[in-house]
N, C-alpha and C positions, 0 to 999 in steps of 0.2 A: 870280362877278362880281369884277372887279378895278377898284380905284380908284387912279388915278395920284396919287402924292404927290411932293413936291419931292425928298424923300430916299429913301423906301421905298414900294414898292407892296405891298399886303397882299392875299393871295388864299387863302381867301375872306374876306369880311367878316362872314359869319354862321358861328358855331361850332355845328355841328349834332351833337348827342349822341344816339345810339340808346339811349333811356332804358330801363333794366332795373332792377328792384328788387334790392337786395342784391348788386349787381355793380358793380365799377369800370368805367367806360366812357371811351374816349378819342376825341379828334378832333385834327386838326392844321391848321396854316395855314403859308403861306410868306411870308417877308420877301424882297422882290426889290429889289436895288439896281441901278438902271439908270444911275447916275451914275459919275463917276470919283473919287468921294470914299470914304473909309473912314467908315462910318456905324455909330455905336453905338446899341443899342436896349435898351429895358427894358419888360417886360410887367407890368402891374398889374391887379388884379381887385377888385371890390366885395365879394367873399366869399372871402378867401384860405384859410379853413379848409376850404372845400368843394372847392377845385381845387389841383392840382399842375401847375406849368408848367416844362417842361424844353426848352431853357434859358430861364430867365426874364430873362436879359440876355446880351449878347454884341456882337460886331462883325461886320457884313456887309461883306465886301471889295468893291471896285469891280467892277461888271459881274458880280455873283454873287448867290447867294440862300442863305437859311438856313431850315431847317425848325424849327418850334416845335410841340411836342406838349402838349396840355392834357388832363389826366386828372381826371375827376370822381369823387370818392370814393363808395362804395356808399351809396345812398339807401334809407331804410327805408319810405318811403311815396310814393305818387304825388302830384305837385303838382296843385293845382286846375286843371282844364282843360288840363293838360300845358303850362302857361305858366311862363316863367321871367323874372325881372327882373334877373338877374345881368348884369353888364357887364364887359368887358375894355378896357383902355387900353394902346395901344402908343405909346411915346414914342421919338423918334429924334433924333439930333444928330450933326453932323459932328465927327470927331476927327482927330487928327494921324496921318499914315501911320506904320505900325509899331506902333500902339497895339494892346493885347491886352485880353482880357476882364478881366484883373487890374487894368487901369488904369481900369476903369469905377467911378465913385462916384456917390452920389445927387446931388451938387452939379451934375453935368453936365446933369441933367434939371430943374433949377430954372428955371422960366420967368421968374423975376424977375432972373436973372443975365444975363450977357453972351451966353450961348449962345442960338442960335436953335433952340428946341425945337419939333418938330412932333409932333402927337398925332393918333391915329386910334382911334375907338371901335369895338369889336366886340360884337355882341349874341349871346346864347345862345339856341338853339332846340332844344327837345326833339322828337325824332321817334320814332315807334314802331319797334321792331326788326322786321326781316323775319320773316314767319311761316314756321315750319317746315312742310315738306310733310306732309300728313296721311297716316297709315299706310294701306296698302291693306288693305281688309277681307279676312279669310281666306275667308269663304264668300260667294259671290255669290247673288243672288236666284234662286229656282227658275225654270227655263225660260230663264235668261239665262246667258251665259258672258262673262267679261271678255276684252277684246282681248289677245291674246298678243303679247308682244314677242319680239325675236329671241332673247334669252337664255332666255325661257320655252320657245320652240320647241326650242332646243338641249337644255334640261333634259328636255323631254318625250320627245325622240327617243332619249335614252340608255336608259331602261327598255325601250323597244320593241326596240332592238338587243340588249339583254341577253336578252329573252325569245326572240328568234329564235335567238340563239346557244345558249341552253339547249335549245330544241326540237331543233336540229340535233345537239347533243351526245347527247340521249336517243335519237334515231333511229340515230345511229352506234353507240351502245352496244348497242341492241337488235339491230342487224345483226351486230355482233361476237358477241353472245350466241347468236344463231341459228347462226352459223357454227361456234362452239365446240360447240354441241349436235350439229350434223351430224357434225363430226369425231369426237365421242365415240361417236355411234351407229355410224359406220363402223369405228372401232377396236374396238368391242364385237363387231361381226359378224366382223371379221377374226380376233379372238381366239377366238371361238367356232368358226370354221372351222379354225383352227389346232389347237385342242384336239380337235375331231372327227377331223381328219386323223391326229393322233398316236394317237388311240384305234383308228382303223382299222388303222394300221400295226402296233400292238401285237397286235391280234386276228389279223392275217394271220400274224405270226411264230408266235403260239401254235398256229394251225391247221397251219402248215407243220411245226412241231415234232411235233405229234400225228401227222400223216400219216407223217412220217419214222420216228417210233417204231413206229407200227402196221405200216408197211411192213417195218421191220427185224425185227419180231416174226414176221411172216408168212414172211419169207425164212429166218429162223432155224429156224422150225418145219419148213419144207420141207426144209431141209438135214438136220435131225435125222432126219426120216422116211427120207430117202434112205440115210442111213448105217445 
């Protein structure tokens, strides 16, 4: 909600803090200058020890805006009913063109002086922080299964792909093993045939040698008898 002021508009008028114990929390509001004047501002609070305001004073140029951040110091206990009575006051006054923050002094905002000081009050509201999403239970109830998301489906499909690859690898290895066994059996048969062939050739040579020796002896005996 925005309330039009003669010098500055302030948005929002309620400072909402997401209250959390033992943590500093911040909120912000804007000072909007819709005039052609240089406007100085100052922010005051009823509880200065509890809040830090940055910047707590400054100058808003014509047709521009300035952000102000308010930080509440860590609180040790919850307020009754989450209610807060703290207030903020924003004072504004027209200053000469070319003025800077260093030119601001408390007398500028003295309502009893010659300056036309405008004031706007802001109230503090505590709000509960957003709840964190509850963790997904690891085990679902028996007979039920949780709805699978796209990422779950992708994660589930990966082990299935791995099992198929492993099965294919085992089958391929078994085929290679059988092929090797068949080759080994063939080589064993060929080696046995080779050894048997060598044995037969050696036996034939020996028989031929014996026959030749025997034939030679017979011929020698025949010749001797003739002589």
